[in-house]
Every structure is written in C-alpha cells, then in structure tokens.
N, C-alpha and C positions, 0 to 999 in steps of 0.2 A: 264368524268368518273363519274358514280353514286357513291356517297360516301359510300354506303353499300359494294362496291367492293374494297374499298381502302385498301392498305397494307402499314401500317405506323410503323416506328421505332421511339421510343422516348428514347433518352439517357438522363438520369436524370429523369426517370419517376416514382420514388418512393415517391415523395412528391411535394408540391407546384404547380408551373405552369405546370411542366411536368405531374403531376398527374391529374390536372384539364383538361389539354389538352387530355390526354388519355381517360378520362371519356367522354369528349365532342365528340371525334371521335367514341367512343363505342356506344353512343346513336344513331349514324347513321349506326351502324352495321359494323364498320370497323374491320379488323383483325390487331392486334397490337403485336409488340414485344417490351417489356419494358426492358431497361437496367439501372443498377445502382449498387452501392457497397453493399447495404443492402437488404438481401433476405426478411426479414420480411416486410419492407416497400413495396417492389415490390409485394409480395403476397397480401398485403392489397389492393393495387390499382388494381391489376389484378382481384381480387374478385369483386371490385366495377364496373370494366369495364364489367365483365360478367353479373352482375346484371342489368347494363344499356343496355344490348342487343348486346354487341360486343364480340369478341373473343380475348383473350390476353394470350400470352406466356411471361415468364420472364427468363432473363439470367443475372446472376451476372457478372459484369465486372467493372474493374477499368479503367475509361476513360483516365487516364494519361499514361497508358501503351499502346503504339502504336501497339505492336504485339497482345495484348489481344483484342484491338478494331478491328483490321483487322480480327481476328478469329470470333469475335462477329458479324461483318457485314456479313460474309459468312454463319454463322449459322442462322442469321435472314433471309437472302435471301432463304436459304433452307426451313425454316419454312413458309415463305410467298409466295414463288415462284418468286416474283419480289418485288421491293421496290418502291413505288410511292412517298412517302414523308419521309424524315428523319429530325427529330427535335433535334438539339443539344442544350440541356438545362442544362448541368452540370455547376455548379457554386459554388463558396465559397467566403469567405471574412474574413479579420481580421481588426478589428476596433481599432484604437489607433494611437498616434503620431508615425511617421515613425521610429524615433530613439529608441522609447521605445519597439518596436516589434522585436523579433529575426529575423534576415535576412532569416533564414530557412523558417519561416512562410510566409514572403513575396514571396519567391521563390515558395512555395506550392500553393499560390493563383494564381501566373502566370501560373504554370503547370495546375491547375484545370480550370481556366477560359479561357485561351488562347490556350495552347498546346493541351488540350483535344479536343477542337473544331477542331483544325487542324488535330488531329488524326482521328476524325470522318470524316472530309471532305476527307482526304487521303484514307480512307477505302471505302467510298460510291461513290465518284465521278467516279472511274473506273466502278462501277456497272451502274451508270447512263449513262455513255458514251456507254457501251455495250448495254443497253436498248434503248438508244437514247432518253430518257426522264427521268425526275425526279425532285423533288423539295427538296432543302436543306434549312431548316429554321434555322436561327442562332439567338439565344437569346443573345442580347447584353445589353441594358438598357441605360437610360439617362446618365450613367457614361461614355458612349462612346463619349459624346459631351461636358460635363462640368467636370472640375477637382473636385476631391473628397478628401479634407483634412480629416485627420484621417482615410483614406482608400486609401492610395497612391498606393499600389500594385493593389488594385481593379481597380482604375482608369486607371493605366497603362495597365492592362490586357484588359480593355474594349476599350480603344483607339486603342490598338494593334489589337484587334479582329475586330474593324470596318475597319481598314486598310487592314487586311487580307481578309475580306469578299469582300471589294470593288475590290481588286486585282483579286480575284478568279472570281468574276462576269465578269470582263473585259476579262479574259482568256477564259471564256465560252460564250462570247458574240455572237459567230456565231452559237451556239447550241440553236436554238429557243425554244426547248421543255425541256431544262434543265435550272432550275431557282435557283438563290441564293437570298434568301429573309431574310432580317434583321428585327428583332423586337426590338423596343426601348421603353419599358415602364418606367414610373417613379416608385416610391415605390409601391410594391405589397404585399398584406397581405398573406404571406407564412411563413412557419417555418424557413425561412432563417436567421433571427436574432438569433433564438435559436441554429442554426447550426454554427453561426459565431464564430471565435475566438475573444476574447474581452480583450484588454489591456488598456481600458480607466479608469478602477476602478469604472465605473458606469454601472448600469443595462440598457441594450439596450431596446428601445421601438420605435414603429413606430410613425411617425409624422401624423397629421391629413390629411385626403384626400387621403389615400392609395387606390390603385385600387384593385378590387376583382380579384383573379386569373382567375376566369371564364371569365372575360372580355378579358384577354390576350389569353386565350384558344380559345375563339370565333374568335379572330383575326387570330390565326394560322389556324384554320379550314377554314376560309374564303379564305386563300391563295390557297386552292385546286382549287377553281373555278376561281379565279382571282389572279394569282401570281403577286406580286409587290416587287420591290427591297427594299423599306423602308416602314415600318409601325411604326408610332409614336403614343404612347398611354399615356394619362395623360399630363404631363408638358414638355416632351422633345422638342416639337416643339418650345415652348416659350424659353426654356433654350438655345436651339441651336442658335436661332436668337439673343438673348441677349448676348451670349458668343461671337458671331461675332462682336457685337457692342462694348463690353467692356470685353475683355478676362479675366481680373483678378478680376473683380468686384464680380461676383457670387462666385468664389472660396474664396475670402477674406471674403465675407459675410457668407459663410458656415463655414469657420474656426472660425469666431467669435461666430456663433451660437453653434458650437460643444464645444468650450471652456466654454461657459455659461452653456450649457446643462450638461456637465460633472461635473460641480460644484453643480448643483441642483438635479441631478438624484440620485436615491437610490444607495448606494455604493455596490460593489460586488468584488469578487476576480477575478484575471486574469484567463482566460480559453482558451484552444485551440479548444473548441467546437468539431465540426465534421470535422476539417481540414484534419486529417490523417486517421480517422476511422469513419465508418458510425454510426449514432445514433442507440442506442438500441431500438428495437421495431419499430412500425409504426408511422410516423410523420404526415401523412394526408395531406390535401390540404391547410388549413388555419393555421395561427399562434396561434390562441386562445388568442392573445393579443389585438385584435381590436374588439370593440363592434359592432356586426352586427345587423342591424335593419330589422325587417320584412317589406315586402312591404306594403305601405299604401293602404287602400281600395280605389277602384275607386270612384271618386267624382260623385255625382248625376248630371244628365244632367242639364245644365243651361237653364232657361226658355227663355232667349233671345239669339239672335245670338251674338257671341263675336265681340267686336270692332276690326277693322283691325289695328287701331293705337296702340293697346296694345302689347308691346313686349312679346315674348314667355318667359316663366319662365325658369330659369336656373336650371337643375336637381341638387338635393341636393348633390349627390356624387361628382359633379364637382365644387361645390361652393367654397370649401376650396381651390382647385387648382386655381380657377379663381381669388379669392382674393389674394392668394400668388403671382400669376403671375402679378397681377396689382401692388402689392407692389414692386416686383422686378423691374417691368418696370419703376415705379416711381423713384426707387433708381437709375436706370441706367440713366433716363432722367436728374435727379438732378445732377448726377455725370458729365454727358456730358456738362450740362449747366455751371457748376462751372469751368470745364476745359476751356470752351470757354471764360468765364469771366476773367480767369487768363491770357489768351493769349493776 
C-alpha cells in the first residue's frame, strides 16, 4: 500500500515518540487519528501533522479505560474508513526505590504501561480480523529485557507487555496479513522524564547517548512495508544478550549507578508528574534536556581513493552507546572469569 493512502491510529500521540511518529507518517500524506488525555498536546501535534502534509483528527481518551478505548477505536474507524496500523505508545513511570513509592503509583504505572496496551489490542484486533489485515505496533523498550532498579513497576509492566505481545502474536500466527510488531528502544529524548513521578529526591536527567525520537518514528514507519516481530534500537540487543549471560549483573550495576546518581544530582521535591492527569499545555516531541547538535557540513571530497583497510567511522550518535556496551561487556566478561576462577 502506498503510504499516502495509509490510515493510522496513534494512542499516546500528543508528545514524544508518538508525536514524532505522527509527523513522520504525515510527511507521507497519511490520514491519522491521534488519541491521548491532553487536548492541548493533541491539537499541537495535529497542527504539525497538517503542516507536514498529512490529515489528522484528534480524540481525547484515557487509555486505561477499556470502554473508552473501545469507543475510541470505533470512532477512529468511522473517521478513517479502515485502520491499517495502530501504534500503542501510551506510557508512564515512577522513579524511586520501590518501598519509598506509594503502591497506588506503582499500580497506576502497570495500568498505563500494560493494561492500556491490552485495551488497545482488545479494541483493534477484532477490527483487523474483520478486515483480514492490519499492523499493531507495540512500544515496549529495553526495560522489557533488563530489570530496572528505581523503576520496579516500570520494569514489571514492560516484562509483562513483552509476554503479552508474544502470546498475542502466537494466537494470530495463522493470519498472515495481521502483524504484531514490538519496538524496543533504549533511552529516547522525549518529555517522558518531565512527565514521570519522581521519588528519588534528585532531579531527573537523561544519560549520554539517548536516541532521537525521530529514529524510533522512522522504525515504526518502516514496519508498513516490512512488518517484523521485533525491532531493537540503541542498546537493547546488547543488554538482551548480556542479561542472558549474567541475569543479575546489569541490574546490580544499574542499582549502584542510581544510588550514586541520586547523591550527586540536584535535589528536588517528590512529584507525581503526569501519572494521573495530563500535563498542562503542549509537551512537544523532545525533552528540551538534551543538547541537540546541528548536522555537520559534508566534508570535501578526498583527492585520493580511500584505503580499503581503513575501518568505517562509528557515527557520533552511537559512540556513547558503543562505549557503554563495551564497558558492560567487559564487566560481564570479568565477572564470568572470576566465577570460573572461584570454581
């Protein structure tokens, strides 16, 4: 199908990855229905979609309300005629030691990150079955592979979401034109940290090497032409393999890092963020917390032919991830060697 004829639903389309994905589809002339809790954020992204050349309608909906999501799906279908791709992108988090965070907040994270995606699937899969085609894209994250100390409910929701998605894909295995596609990015430069509840006593900030939301958006758009069960972006592929080798090593290392970071970061009061209510105003695509560099000018052509024995240069955006992955791999290797020496 030509992408200008695409009919796309994005749940969680008012900011971050959902917003970037909406704009990416709009540049190709797609017709979109965007859903989220915040009307101002939705209107902002719909305006950007129209400026990019697409058509966008907005519907305010709470994704944790199954009946509301079912009604939203039917309204979206009426607006679009049919639904080619549905992107479930709603997510939230609370950062802090498990026992320091009220259990109600943990429950809300599970409702938002896991149950809302199940609500989406329950609403759209019958539509796909009736159409006999459709793509459900499920935003998970590297948290679906590696434990996340100081974000225990987030990790639980992502592990659960991965299991749910794999089960659903198996159930639909005989439907060759209905696809369940999972996206696993590492940290992405979105307003997510600004929206998160924070019980660490320290101001949240992104680590080096975060992905641009546009990179994740491009991966979602690519699924239209070539659906695939699993898409890994950034470091998840490395963390997945290392977790299989040493299940507790990455988690304990992350816990030590979080303990050290919380002592050094700027202090701040506890906050519930946007856990229960949407942020006021439009949040946009990026966090505003990460310095973004303009693309470097193209180098002048080299006078001589490049040597074949010179390895290609690693792109700067991936260099931090590469160094981090190397350090983690080294830590895993040393840990395994020490265990062997002790045996």
